[in-house]
Backbone and ligand atoms as CSV (ligand in chain L), in Angstrom:
chain,resi,resn,atom,element,x,y,z
A,1,UNK,N,N,-49.283,37.988,43.812
A,1,UNK,CA,C,-50.373,37.362,44.448
A,1,UNK,C,C,-51.079,36.330,43.520
A,2,UNK,N,N,-51.684,35.342,44.088
A,2,UNK,CA,C,-52.189,34.150,43.446
A,2,UNK,C,C,-53.395,34.507,42.595
A,3,UNK,N,N,-54.226,35.468,43.038
A,3,UNK,CA,C,-55.473,35.594,42.393
A,3,UNK,C,C,-56.627,34.832,42.879
A,4,UNK,N,N,-56.306,33.970,43.822
A,4,UNK,CA,C,-57.357,33.250,44.525
A,4,UNK,C,C,-58.194,34.144,45.402
A,5,UNK,N,N,-59.558,33.857,45.433
A,5,UNK,CA,C,-60.349,34.671,46.387
A,5,UNK,C,C,-60.534,33.757,47.629
A,6,UNK,N,N,-59.966,34.001,48.717
A,6,UNK,CA,C,-59.958,33.077,49.874
A,6,UNK,C,C,-61.424,32.958,50.339
A,7,UNK,N,N,-62.273,33.899,50.074
A,7,UNK,CA,C,-63.734,33.784,50.491
A,7,UNK,C,C,-64.408,32.637,49.858
A,8,UNK,N,N,-63.830,32.143,48.740
A,8,UNK,CA,C,-64.479,30.902,48.099
A,8,UNK,C,C,-64.399,29.725,48.995
A,9,UNK,N,N,-63.552,29.686,50.016
A,9,UNK,CA,C,-63.400,28.512,50.828
A,9,UNK,C,C,-63.776,28.900,52.340
A,10,UNK,N,N,-64.541,29.909,52.559
A,10,UNK,CA,C,-65.066,30.299,53.858
A,10,UNK,C,C,-66.510,30.020,53.802
A,11,UNK,N,N,-67.009,29.234,54.804
A,11,UNK,CA,C,-68.397,28.861,54.785
A,11,UNK,C,C,-69.139,29.599,55.903
A,12,UNK,N,N,-70.254,30.195,55.508
A,12,UNK,CA,C,-71.055,30.865,56.555
A,12,UNK,C,C,-71.978,29.927,57.215
A,13,UNK,N,N,-72.011,29.843,58.526
A,13,UNK,CA,C,-72.875,28.967,59.296
A,13,UNK,C,C,-73.750,29.835,60.163
A,14,UNK,N,N,-75.004,29.978,59.778
A,14,UNK,CA,C,-75.945,30.886,60.448
A,14,UNK,C,C,-76.257,30.339,61.903
A,15,UNK,N,N,-76.414,31.191,62.859
A,15,UNK,CA,C,-76.886,30.786,64.184
A,15,UNK,C,C,-75.977,29.784,64.876
A,16,UNK,N,N,-74.709,29.932,64.639
A,16,UNK,CA,C,-73.644,29.054,65.372
A,16,UNK,C,C,-72.676,30.014,65.973
A,17,UNK,N,N,-72.237,29.877,67.238
A,17,UNK,CA,C,-72.719,28.860,68.171
A,17,UNK,C,C,-74.058,29.271,68.828
A,18,UNK,N,N,-74.464,30.535,68.620
A,18,UNK,CA,C,-75.759,30.997,69.227
A,18,UNK,C,C,-76.581,31.745,68.194
A,19,UNK,N,N,-77.842,31.861,68.390
A,19,UNK,CA,C,-78.691,32.498,67.441
A,19,UNK,C,C,-78.241,33.966,67.124
A,20,UNK,N,N,-78.238,34.279,65.821
A,20,UNK,CA,C,-77.894,35.639,65.432
A,20,UNK,C,C,-76.452,35.784,65.026
A,21,UNK,N,N,-75.543,34.781,65.353
A,21,UNK,CA,C,-74.170,34.794,64.940
A,21,UNK,C,C,-74.047,34.139,63.644
A,22,UNK,N,N,-73.312,34.762,62.685
A,22,UNK,CA,C,-73.037,34.060,61.460
A,22,UNK,C,C,-71.537,33.708,61.588
A,23,UNK,N,N,-71.323,32.318,61.827
A,23,UNK,CA,C,-70.039,31.787,62.113
A,23,UNK,C,C,-69.229,31.659,60.764
A,24,UNK,N,N,-68.048,32.120,60.746
A,24,UNK,CA,C,-67.215,32.018,59.539
A,24,UNK,C,C,-66.350,30.697,59.726
A,25,UNK,N,N,-66.780,29.664,59.013
A,25,UNK,CA,C,-66.122,28.430,59.160
A,25,UNK,C,C,-64.934,28.357,58.167
A,26,UNK,N,N,-63.657,28.229,58.673
A,26,UNK,CA,C,-62.531,28.210,57.852
A,26,UNK,C,C,-62.020,26.839,57.532
A,27,UNK,N,N,-62.726,25.865,58.030
A,27,UNK,CA,C,-62.208,24.487,57.842
A,27,UNK,C,C,-62.140,24.041,56.364
A,28,UNK,N,N,-63.038,24.509,55.452
A,28,UNK,CA,C,-62.849,24.221,54.032
A,28,UNK,C,C,-61.629,24.841,53.460
A,29,UNK,N,N,-61.226,25.969,53.940
A,29,UNK,CA,C,-60.016,26.590,53.448
A,29,UNK,C,C,-58.818,25.817,53.899
A,30,UNK,N,N,-58.818,25.426,55.175
A,30,UNK,CA,C,-57.687,24.681,55.741
A,30,UNK,C,C,-57.547,23.312,55.035
A,31,UNK,N,N,-58.701,22.737,54.645
A,31,UNK,CA,C,-58.701,21.447,54.049
A,31,UNK,C,C,-58.256,21.440,52.614
A,32,UNK,N,N,-58.243,22.641,51.943
A,32,UNK,CA,C,-57.823,22.735,50.512
A,32,UNK,C,C,-56.413,23.149,50.435
A,33,UNK,N,N,-55.608,22.254,49.948
A,33,UNK,CA,C,-54.127,22.471,49.912
A,33,UNK,C,C,-53.692,23.725,49.233
A,34,UNK,N,N,-54.392,24.035,48.197
A,34,UNK,CA,C,-53.991,25.289,47.402
A,34,UNK,C,C,-54.375,26.530,48.170
A,35,UNK,N,N,-55.608,26.564,48.721
A,35,UNK,CA,C,-56.046,27.776,49.442
A,35,UNK,C,C,-55.337,27.911,50.779
A,36,UNK,N,N,-55.064,26.724,51.453
A,36,UNK,CA,C,-54.336,26.797,52.673
A,36,UNK,C,C,-52.853,27.380,52.491
A,37,UNK,N,N,-52.280,26.814,51.483
A,37,UNK,CA,C,-50.889,27.306,51.205
A,37,UNK,C,C,-50.916,28.788,50.843
A,38,UNK,N,N,-51.809,29.246,50.033
A,38,UNK,CA,C,-51.982,30.549,49.609
A,38,UNK,C,C,-52.159,31.497,50.821
A,39,UNK,N,N,-53.051,31.028,51.796
A,39,UNK,CA,C,-53.314,31.868,52.944
A,39,UNK,C,C,-52.033,31.993,53.795
A,40,UNK,N,N,-51.317,30.903,53.999
A,40,UNK,CA,C,-50.017,31.008,54.780
A,40,UNK,C,C,-49.042,31.914,54.050
A,41,UNK,N,N,-48.991,31.824,52.776
A,41,UNK,CA,C,-48.063,32.673,52.032
A,41,UNK,C,C,-48.410,34.135,52.159
A,42,UNK,N,N,-49.641,34.459,52.071
A,42,UNK,CA,C,-50.118,35.880,52.302
A,42,UNK,C,C,-49.824,36.362,53.637
A,43,UNK,N,N,-50.127,35.530,54.626
A,43,UNK,CA,C,-49.833,35.956,56.022
A,43,UNK,C,C,-48.325,36.189,56.189
A,44,UNK,N,N,-47.556,35.314,55.609
A,44,UNK,CA,C,-46.082,35.471,55.743
A,44,UNK,C,C,-45.546,36.708,55.013
A,45,UNK,N,N,-46.128,37.063,53.850
A,45,UNK,CA,C,-45.719,38.196,53.118
A,45,UNK,C,C,-45.909,39.454,53.926
A,46,UNK,N,N,-46.968,39.528,54.734
A,46,UNK,CA,C,-47.171,40.703,55.554
A,46,UNK,C,C,-46.282,40.690,56.759
A,47,UNK,N,N,-46.089,39.457,57.369
A,47,UNK,CA,C,-45.399,39.392,58.609
A,47,UNK,C,C,-43.851,39.492,58.459
A,48,UNK,N,N,-43.333,38.990,57.385
A,48,UNK,CA,C,-41.867,38.925,57.182
A,48,UNK,C,C,-41.113,40.187,57.367
A,49,UNK,N,N,-41.536,41.311,56.759
A,49,UNK,CA,C,-40.821,42.570,56.874
A,49,UNK,C,C,-40.797,43.113,58.285
A,50,UNK,N,N,-41.674,42.617,59.146
A,50,UNK,CA,C,-41.779,43.075,60.561
A,50,UNK,C,C,-40.784,42.251,61.399
A,51,UNK,N,N,-40.114,41.341,60.776
A,51,UNK,CA,C,-38.977,40.561,61.344
A,51,UNK,C,C,-39.344,39.964,62.690
A,52,UNK,N,N,-40.334,39.139,62.774
A,52,UNK,CA,C,-40.756,38.439,63.960
A,52,UNK,C,C,-39.812,37.274,64.272
A,53,UNK,N,N,-39.538,36.999,65.520
A,53,UNK,CA,C,-38.932,35.741,65.851
A,53,UNK,C,C,-39.865,34.757,66.451
A,54,UNK,N,N,-41.091,35.261,66.843
A,54,UNK,CA,C,-42.116,34.399,67.425
A,54,UNK,C,C,-43.468,34.657,66.772
A,55,UNK,N,N,-44.326,33.680,66.733
A,55,UNK,CA,C,-45.769,33.837,66.408
A,55,UNK,C,C,-46.512,33.345,67.577
A,56,UNK,N,N,-47.474,34.083,68.047
A,56,UNK,CA,C,-48.392,33.566,69.091
A,56,UNK,C,C,-49.762,33.386,68.610
A,57,UNK,N,N,-50.349,32.186,68.848
A,57,UNK,CA,C,-51.651,31.888,68.480
A,57,UNK,C,C,-52.396,31.154,69.613
A,58,UNK,N,N,-53.727,31.310,69.659
A,58,UNK,CA,C,-54.536,30.706,70.646
A,58,UNK,C,C,-55.258,29.478,70.094
A,59,UNK,N,N,-55.573,28.556,70.965
A,59,UNK,CA,C,-56.251,27.323,70.541
A,59,UNK,C,C,-57.626,27.709,70.014
A,60,UNK,N,N,-58.221,27.005,69.062
A,60,UNK,CA,C,-57.592,25.903,68.344
A,60,UNK,C,C,-57.131,26.326,66.968
A,61,UNK,N,N,-57.918,27.181,66.325
A,61,UNK,CA,C,-57.566,27.489,64.912
A,61,UNK,C,C,-56.256,28.324,64.893
A,62,UNK,N,N,-56.056,29.079,65.906
A,62,UNK,CA,C,-54.802,29.826,66.003
A,62,UNK,C,C,-53.538,28.936,65.954
A,63,UNK,N,N,-53.698,27.692,66.405
A,63,UNK,CA,C,-52.603,26.722,66.319
A,63,UNK,C,C,-52.311,26.301,64.926
A,64,UNK,N,N,-53.397,26.132,64.102
A,64,UNK,CA,C,-53.312,25.582,62.813
A,64,UNK,C,C,-52.621,26.613,61.928
A,65,UNK,N,N,-53.189,27.839,61.969
A,65,UNK,CA,C,-52.559,28.923,61.103
A,65,UNK,C,C,-51.199,29.404,61.669
A,66,UNK,N,N,-51.152,29.427,63.012
A,66,UNK,CA,C,-49.897,29.986,63.605
A,66,UNK,C,C,-48.688,29.028,63.453
A,67,UNK,N,N,-48.967,27.748,63.600
A,67,UNK,CA,C,-47.809,26.809,63.409
A,67,UNK,C,C,-47.340,26.826,62.004
A,68,UNK,N,N,-48.200,26.922,60.993
A,68,UNK,CA,C,-47.797,26.953,59.637
A,68,UNK,C,C,-47.050,28.265,59.314
A,69,UNK,N,N,-47.615,29.289,59.877
A,69,UNK,CA,C,-46.995,30.615,59.583
A,69,UNK,C,C,-45.540,30.655,60.181
A,70,UNK,N,N,-45.505,30.258,61.399
A,70,UNK,CA,C,-44.159,30.215,62.110
A,70,UNK,C,C,-43.146,29.425,61.272
A,71,UNK,N,N,-43.596,28.283,60.789
A,71,UNK,CA,C,-42.636,27.430,59.925
A,71,UNK,C,C,-42.217,28.227,58.718
A,72,UNK,N,N,-43.235,28.820,58.051
A,72,UNK,CA,C,-42.974,29.618,56.793
A,72,UNK,C,C,-41.987,30.777,57.047
A,73,UNK,N,N,-42.104,31.322,58.276
A,73,UNK,CA,C,-41.237,32.540,58.532
A,73,UNK,C,C,-39.926,32.123,59.174
A,74,UNK,N,N,-39.742,30.928,59.550
A,74,UNK,CA,C,-38.560,30.449,60.251
A,74,UNK,C,C,-38.544,30.999,61.633
A,75,UNK,N,N,-39.785,31.230,62.251
A,75,UNK,CA,C,-39.962,31.718,63.573
A,75,UNK,C,C,-40.423,30.592,64.499
A,76,UNK,N,N,-40.446,30.866,65.820
A,76,UNK,CA,C,-40.910,29.906,66.802
A,76,UNK,C,C,-42.408,30.110,66.998
A,77,UNK,N,N,-43.033,29.201,67.668
A,77,UNK,CA,C,-44.498,29.354,67.876
A,77,UNK,C,C,-44.779,29.234,69.404
A,78,UNK,N,N,-45.670,30.145,69.881
A,78,UNK,CA,C,-46.063,30.110,71.296
A,78,UNK,C,C,-47.557,29.862,71.345
A,79,UNK,N,N,-47.926,28.968,72.144
A,79,UNK,CA,C,-49.400,28.584,72.342
A,79,UNK,C,C,-50.006,29.352,73.515
A,80,UNK,N,N,-51.073,30.133,73.181
A,80,UNK,CA,C,-51.892,30.710,74.207
A,80,UNK,C,C,-53.115,29.694,74.433
A,81,UNK,N,N,-53.258,29.268,75.702
A,81,UNK,CA,C,-54.284,28.218,75.970
A,81,UNK,C,C,-55.255,28.611,77.037
A,82,UNK,N,N,-56.359,27.835,77.022
A,82,UNK,CA,C,-57.354,28.023,78.055
A,82,UNK,C,C,-56.714,27.649,79.418
A,83,UNK,N,N,-57.189,28.221,80.539
A,83,UNK,CA,C,-56.625,27.910,81.855
A,83,UNK,C,C,-56.518,26.414,82.148
A,84,UNK,N,N,-55.520,26.032,82.778
A,84,UNK,CA,C,-55.376,24.605,83.278
A,84,UNK,C,C,-54.715,23.673,82.194
A,85,UNK,N,N,-54.310,24.138,81.057
A,85,UNK,CA,C,-53.799,23.355,80.001
A,85,UNK,C,C,-52.325,23.241,79.969
A,86,UNK,N,N,-51.686,24.362,80.334
A,86,UNK,CA,C,-50.196,24.448,80.302
A,86,UNK,C,C,-49.600,23.978,81.642
A,87,UNK,N,N,-48.555,23.095,81.598
A,87,UNK,CA,C,-48.045,22.482,82.776
A,87,UNK,C,C,-47.230,23.294,83.698
A,88,UNK,N,N,-46.613,24.363,83.195
A,88,UNK,CA,C,-45.635,25.056,84.053
A,88,UNK,C,C,-46.256,26.459,84.445
A,89,UNK,N,N,-45.418,27.255,85.106
A,89,UNK,CA,C,-45.896,28.579,85.560
A,89,UNK,C,C,-46.375,29.417,84.341
A,90,UNK,N,N,-47.524,30.058,84.550
A,90,UNK,CA,C,-48.094,30.850,83.446
A,90,UNK,C,C,-48.462,32.278,83.903
A,91,UNK,N,N,-48.669,33.066,82.880
A,91,UNK,CA,C,-49.319,34.392,83.093
A,91,UNK,C,C,-50.679,34.313,82.384
A,92,UNK,N,N,-51.660,35.137,82.839
A,92,UNK,CA,C,-52.976,34.984,82.369
A,92,UNK,C,C,-53.537,36.330,82.046
A,93,UNK,N,N,-54.448,36.435,80.972
A,93,UNK,CA,C,-55.185,37.601,80.651
A,93,UNK,C,C,-56.693,37.197,80.603
A,94,UNK,N,N,-57.523,38.089,81.132
A,94,UNK,CA,C,-58.935,37.791,81.033
A,94,UNK,C,C,-59.639,38.851,80.147
A,95,UNK,N,N,-60.630,38.486,79.367
A,95,UNK,CA,C,-61.275,39.337,78.473
A,95,UNK,C,C,-62.779,39.082,78.394
A,96,UNK,N,N,-63.460,40.059,78.047
A,96,UNK,CA,C,-64.947,39.971,78.023
A,96,UNK,C,C,-65.461,39.224,76.802
A,97,UNK,N,N,-66.482,38.362,77.040
A,97,UNK,CA,C,-67.233,37.728,75.945
A,97,UNK,C,C,-68.592,38.311,75.911
A,98,UNK,N,N,-69.402,37.818,75.040
A,98,UNK,CA,C,-70.731,38.336,75.009
A,98,UNK,C,C,-71.436,38.117,76.330
A,99,UNK,N,N,-71.271,36.900,76.947
A,99,UNK,CA,C,-71.769,36.721,78.320
A,99,UNK,C,C,-70.633,36.211,79.150
A,100,UNK,N,N,-70.236,37.058,80.116
A,100,UNK,CA,C,-69.205,36.698,81.100
A,100,UNK,C,C,-67.805,36.930,80.455
A,101,UNK,N,N,-66.825,36.202,80.979
A,101,UNK,CA,C,-65.447,36.393,80.623
A,101,UNK,C,C,-64.776,35.026,80.283
A,102,UNK,N,N,-63.603,35.241,79.671
A,102,UNK,CA,C,-62.832,34.034,79.364
A,102,UNK,C,C,-61.315,34.391,79.600
A,103,UNK,N,N,-60.431,33.439,79.745
A,103,UNK,CA,C,-59.078,33.678,79.973
A,103,UNK,C,C,-58.118,32.910,79.063
A,104,UNK,N,N,-56.955,33.549,78.812
A,104,UNK,CA,C,-55.895,32.765,78.112
A,104,UNK,C,C,-54.622,32.858,78.943
A,105,UNK,N,N,-53.791,31.765,78.848
A,105,UNK,CA,C,-52.618,31.739,79.580
A,105,UNK,C,C,-51.467,31.396,78.601
A,106,UNK,N,N,-50.334,31.883,78.861
A,106,UNK,CA,C,-48.996,31.379,78.177
A,106,UNK,C,C,-47.974,31.079,79.296
A,107,UNK,N,N,-47.047,30.262,78.993
A,107,UNK,CA,C,-45.993,29.970,79.935
A,107,UNK,C,C,-45.212,31.228,80.214
A,108,UNK,N,N,-44.777,31.466,81.464
A,108,UNK,CA,C,-44.062,32.705,81.838
A,108,UNK,C,C,-42.804,32.880,81.099
A,109,UNK,N,N,-42.185,31.717,80.761
A,109,UNK,CA,C,-40.874,31.795,80.088
A,109,UNK,C,C,-41.013,31.722,78.558
A,110,UNK,N,N,-42.212,31.906,78.048
A,110,UNK,CA,C,-42.395,31.591,76.612
A,110,UNK,C,C,-41.894,32.749,75.689
A,111,UNK,N,N,-41.858,33.965,76.269
A,111,UNK,CA,C,-41.421,35.034,75.488
A,111,UNK,C,C,-40.210,35.729,76.233
A,112,UNK,N,N,-39.019,35.718,75.552
A,112,UNK,CA,C,-37.941,36.432,76.241
A,112,UNK,C,C,-38.079,37.943,75.937
A,113,UNK,N,N,-37.642,38.810,76.941
A,113,UNK,CA,C,-37.690,40.259,76.790
A,113,UNK,C,C,-37.030,40.648,75.441
A,114,UNK,N,N,-37.811,41.522,74.647
A,114,UNK,CA,C,-37.221,42.032,73.462
A,114,UNK,C,C,-37.586,41.173,72.264
A,115,UNK,N,N,-38.245,40.024,72.507
A,115,UNK,CA,C,-38.716,39.248,71.414
A,115,UNK,C,C,-39.720,39.924,70.497
A,116,UNK,N,N,-39.635,39.706,69.187
A,116,UNK,CA,C,-40.510,40.373,68.259
A,116,UNK,C,C,-41.639,39.381,67.899
A,117,UNK,N,N,-42.847,39.683,68.250
A,117,UNK,CA,C,-43.946,38.704,68.210
A,117,UNK,C,C,-45.077,39.144,67.242
A,118,UNK,N,N,-45.492,38.194,66.382
A,118,UNK,CA,C,-46.750,38.411,65.555
A,118,UNK,C,C,-47.847,37.727,66.361
A,119,UNK,N,N,-48.871,38.438,66.602
A,119,UNK,CA,C,-50.050,37.931,67.326
A,119,UNK,C,C,-51.089,37.543,66.229
A,120,UNK,N,N,-51.453,36.275,66.191
A,120,UNK,CA,C,-52.211,35.829,65.061
A,120,UNK,C,C,-53.501,35.122,65.540
A,121,UNK,N,N,-54.576,35.403,64.779
A,121,UNK,CA,C,-55.856,34.647,64.945
A,121,UNK,C,C,-56.553,34.461,63.655
A,122,UNK,N,N,-57.490,33.604,63.598
A,122,UNK,CA,C,-58.252,33.363,62.404
A,122,UNK,C,C,-59.211,34.498,62.100
A,123,UNK,N,N,-59.995,34.917,63.142
A,123,UNK,CA,C,-61.028,35.902,62.973
A,123,UNK,C,C,-60.850,37.043,63.979
A,124,UNK,N,N,-60.837,38.313,63.492
A,124,UNK,CA,C,-60.963,39.504,64.339
A,124,UNK,C,C,-62.494,39.808,64.478
A,125,UNK,N,N,-63.043,39.631,65.620
A,125,UNK,CA,C,-64.485,39.935,65.796
A,125,UNK,C,C,-64.501,41.218,66.687
A,126,UNK,N,N,-64.719,41.127,67.995
A,126,UNK,CA,C,-64.777,42.326,68.849
A,126,UNK,C,C,-63.352,42.812,69.224
A,127,UNK,N,N,-62.369,41.970,69.024
A,127,UNK,CA,C,-61.017,42.329,69.374
A,127,UNK,C,C,-60.529,41.945,70.848
A,128,UNK,N,N,-61.493,41.427,71.647
A,128,UNK,CA,C,-61.191,41.052,72.992
A,128,UNK,C,C,-60.035,40.058,73.117
A,129,UNK,N,N,-60.144,39.057,72.304
A,129,UNK,CA,C,-59.120,37.934,72.364
A,129,UNK,C,C,-57.826,38.484,71.936
A,130,UNK,N,N,-57.733,39.214,70.789
A,130,UNK,CA,C,-56.475,39.762,70.388
A,130,UNK,C,C,-55.867,40.686,71.440
A,131,UNK,N,N,-56.677,41.485,72.028
A,131,UNK,CA,C,-56.135,42.377,73.065
A,131,UNK,C,C,-55.554,41.655,74.257
A,132,UNK,N,N,-56.196,40.524,74.614
A,132,UNK,CA,C,-55.650,39.700,75.775
A,132,UNK,C,C,-54.380,39.137,75.357
A,133,UNK,N,N,-54.115,38.686,74.130
A,133,UNK,CA,C,-52.934,38.095,73.690
A,133,UNK,C,C,-51.799,39.152,73.648
A,134,UNK,N,N,-52.107,40.328,73.274
A,134,UNK,CA,C,-51.138,41.460,73.271
A,134,UNK,C,C,-50.680,41.721,74.701
A,135,UNK,N,N,-51.637,41.748,75.590
A,135,UNK,CA,C,-51.292,41.952,77.027
A,135,UNK,C,C,-50.294,40.971,77.547
A,136,UNK,N,N,-50.486,39.671,77.152
A,136,UNK,CA,C,-49.638,38.568,77.607
A,136,UNK,C,C,-48.268,38.803,77.033
A,137,UNK,N,N,-48.106,39.107,75.798
A,137,UNK,CA,C,-46.796,39.304,75.203
A,137,UNK,C,C,-46.071,40.473,75.896
A,138,UNK,N,N,-46.773,41.552,76.079
A,138,UNK,CA,C,-46.184,42.769,76.715
A,138,UNK,C,C,-45.857,42.562,78.181
A,139,UNK,N,N,-46.686,41.779,78.856
A,139,UNK,CA,C,-46.383,41.519,80.292
A,139,UNK,C,C,-45.016,40.791,80.439
A,140,UNK,N,N,-44.708,40.000,79.406
A,140,UNK,CA,C,-43.466,39.186,79.431
A,140,UNK,C,C,-42.271,39.975,78.741
A,141,UNK,N,N,-42.586,41.165,78.399
A,141,UNK,CA,C,-41.460,42.017,77.840
A,141,UNK,C,C,-41.241,41.800,76.377
A,142,UNK,N,N,-42.149,41.061,75.692
A,142,UNK,CA,C,-42.048,41.067,74.214
A,142,UNK,C,C,-42.574,42.256,73.504
A,143,UNK,N,N,-42.208,42.427,72.142
A,143,UNK,CA,C,-42.672,43.547,71.402
A,143,UNK,C,C,-43.604,43.001,70.352
A,144,UNK,N,N,-44.887,43.511,70.384
A,144,UNK,CA,C,-45.896,43.105,69.324
A,144,UNK,C,C,-45.573,43.897,68.066
A,145,UNK,N,N,-45.067,43.110,67.052
A,145,UNK,CA,C,-44.633,43.798,65.817
A,145,UNK,C,C,-45.752,43.723,64.781
A,146,UNK,N,N,-46.749,43.052,65.070
A,146,UNK,CA,C,-47.968,42.906,64.104
A,146,UNK,C,C,-49.110,42.109,64.740
A,147,UNK,N,N,-50.321,42.421,64.376
A,147,UNK,CA,C,-51.499,41.726,64.784
A,147,UNK,C,C,-52.216,41.340,63.499
A,148,UNK,N,N,-52.288,40.038,63.245
A,148,UNK,CA,C,-52.565,39.524,61.995
A,148,UNK,C,C,-53.829,38.565,62.035
A,149,UNK,N,N,-54.700,38.657,61.089
A,149,UNK,CA,C,-55.907,37.791,61.036
A,149,UNK,C,C,-56.159,37.327,59.591
A,150,UNK,N,N,-56.794,36.180,59.425
A,150,UNK,CA,C,-57.245,35.801,58.147
A,150,UNK,C,C,-58.535,36.610,57.762
A,151,UNK,N,N,-59.425,36.730,58.664
A,151,UNK,CA,C,-60.727,37.404,58.475
A,151,UNK,C,C,-60.867,38.545,59.498
A,152,UNK,N,N,-61.383,39.667,59.062
A,152,UNK,CA,C,-61.880,40.716,59.957
A,152,UNK,C,C,-63.308,40.977,59.666
A,153,UNK,N,N,-64.118,40.951,60.833
A,153,UNK,CA,C,-65.560,41.270,60.738
A,153,UNK,C,C,-65.677,42.708,61.041
A,154,UNK,N,N,-65.614,43.594,60.003
A,154,UNK,CA,C,-65.436,45.050,60.216
A,154,UNK,C,C,-66.602,45.698,60.982
A,155,UNK,N,N,-67.856,45.063,60.831
A,155,UNK,CA,C,-68.978,45.712,61.504
A,155,UNK,C,C,-68.905,45.556,63.043
A,156,UNK,N,N,-68.016,44.737,63.547
A,156,UNK,CA,C,-67.815,44.635,64.996
A,156,UNK,C,C,-66.771,45.646,65.541
A,157,UNK,N,N,-66.081,46.278,64.581
A,157,UNK,CA,C,-65.117,47.353,64.993
A,157,UNK,C,C,-64.061,46.877,65.911
A,158,UNK,N,N,-63.511,45.630,65.764
A,158,UNK,CA,C,-62.521,45.094,66.586
A,158,UNK,C,C,-61.250,45.874,66.545
A,159,UNK,N,N,-61.007,46.643,65.473
A,159,UNK,CA,C,-59.766,47.400,65.338
A,159,UNK,C,C,-59.585,48.473,66.400
A,160,UNK,N,N,-60.676,49.003,66.951
A,160,UNK,CA,C,-60.574,50.031,67.992
A,160,UNK,C,C,-59.870,49.416,69.222
A,161,UNK,N,N,-60.173,48.141,69.441
A,161,UNK,CA,C,-59.550,47.412,70.663
A,161,UNK,C,C,-58.143,47.180,70.486
A,162,UNK,N,N,-57.656,47.178,69.277
A,162,UNK,CA,C,-56.187,46.906,68.987
A,162,UNK,C,C,-55.559,48.247,68.396
A,163,UNK,N,N,-56.215,49.341,68.670
A,163,UNK,CA,C,-55.722,50.612,68.170
A,163,UNK,C,C,-54.234,50.863,68.640
A,164,UNK,N,N,-53.464,51.491,67.779
A,164,UNK,CA,C,-52.078,51.731,68.148
A,164,UNK,C,C,-51.139,50.579,67.749
A,165,UNK,N,N,-51.685,49.478,67.238
A,165,UNK,CA,C,-50.903,48.407,66.770
A,165,UNK,C,C,-50.947,48.237,65.307
A,166,UNK,N,N,-50.027,47.601,64.732
A,166,UNK,CA,C,-49.946,47.363,63.282
A,166,UNK,C,C,-50.839,46.186,63.004
A,167,UNK,N,N,-52.065,46.387,62.446
A,167,UNK,CA,C,-53.115,45.371,62.375
A,167,UNK,C,C,-53.342,45.136,60.840
A,168,UNK,N,N,-53.547,43.813,60.528
A,168,UNK,CA,C,-53.821,43.440,59.122
A,168,UNK,C,C,-54.705,42.232,59.022
A,169,UNK,N,N,-55.644,42.178,58.054
A,169,UNK,CA,C,-56.472,40.997,57.911
A,169,UNK,C,C,-56.419,40.705,56.337
A,170,UNK,N,N,-56.427,39.442,55.976
A,170,UNK,CA,C,-56.320,39.117,54.581
A,170,UNK,C,C,-57.682,39.390,53.888
A,171,UNK,N,N,-58.778,39.157,54.564
A,171,UNK,CA,C,-60.085,39.408,53.962
A,171,UNK,C,C,-61.053,40.013,55.015
A,172,UNK,N,N,-61.961,40.866,54.401
A,172,UNK,CA,C,-62.865,41.596,55.291
A,172,UNK,C,C,-64.309,41.339,54.946
A,173,UNK,N,N,-65.083,41.317,55.936
A,173,UNK,CA,C,-66.567,41.192,55.727
A,173,UNK,C,C,-67.247,42.386,56.399
L,1,LIG,P1,P,-63.153,38.422,69.588
L,1,LIG,O1,O,-62.446,38.293,70.859
L,1,LIG,O2,O,-64.607,38.894,69.734
L,1,LIG,O3,O,-62.401,39.256,68.487
L,1,LIG,O4,O,-63.313,37.003,68.971
L,1,LIG,C1,C,-62.357,36.420,68.353
L,1,LIG,C2,C,-62.437,34.890,68.489
L,1,LIG,O5,O,-63.750,34.351,68.397
L,1,LIG,C3,C,-61.635,34.418,67.346
L,1,LIG,O6,O,-60.634,33.565,67.860
L,1,LIG,C4,C,-62.669,33.623,66.504
L,1,LIG,O7,O,-62.098,32.340,66.226
L,1,LIG,C5,C,-63.852,33.538,67.263
L,1,LIG,N1,N,-64.998,34.178,66.514
L,1,LIG,C6,C,-65.755,35.269,66.884
L,1,LIG,N2,N,-66.691,35.553,66.012
L,1,LIG,C7,C,-66.609,34.682,65.107
L,1,LIG,C8,C,-67.342,34.353,63.880
L,1,LIG,N3,N,-68.410,35.093,63.467
L,1,LIG,N4,N,-66.962,33.316,63.097
L,1,LIG,C9,C,-65.927,32.545,63.463
L,1,LIG,N5,N,-65.187,32.721,64.582
L,1,LIG,C10,C,-65.512,33.730,65.383
């Protein structure tokens, strides 16, 4: 391990996007070549033994980490997107937000049955988003071999939403 503390490049932004939320801004980490490379290396070290052939990430930060991780692993990348963005036939999962619901879609042919998929996101908060992505992979016959995050907000107990899966986060708050 590098000995870097990834927390040194995570910026707390109070009251964003709404009052009372402390937003974990990962842009300084992504912009720092040493910290970004180290993050991807650590994600890959955990993911590699699980032998994934695909990484799934949702827009937008999931694309940044997911694309780099897929490249590092020699795996493919699948984009989970907000409704209306993907051009071909999709499957959709809806999940609860603080107010109302949101949905993610992937192309119906994005995961072939039996594919080994790492579900990746920057932050595990309540776990709703991760759970929706797991649903999409499984609906298409894929196997979720790991659920991976850069940051876990432990006080929100998102892990219970993804109970029964192999879950890991590089840093916890
Ligand atoms: P959740 O579905 O509640 O686990 O929320 C996860 C998604 O919301 C992740 O994709 C995060 O990017 C984003 N998110 C939720 N809370 C935060 C936070 N405090 N700081 C940064 N991103 C967050």
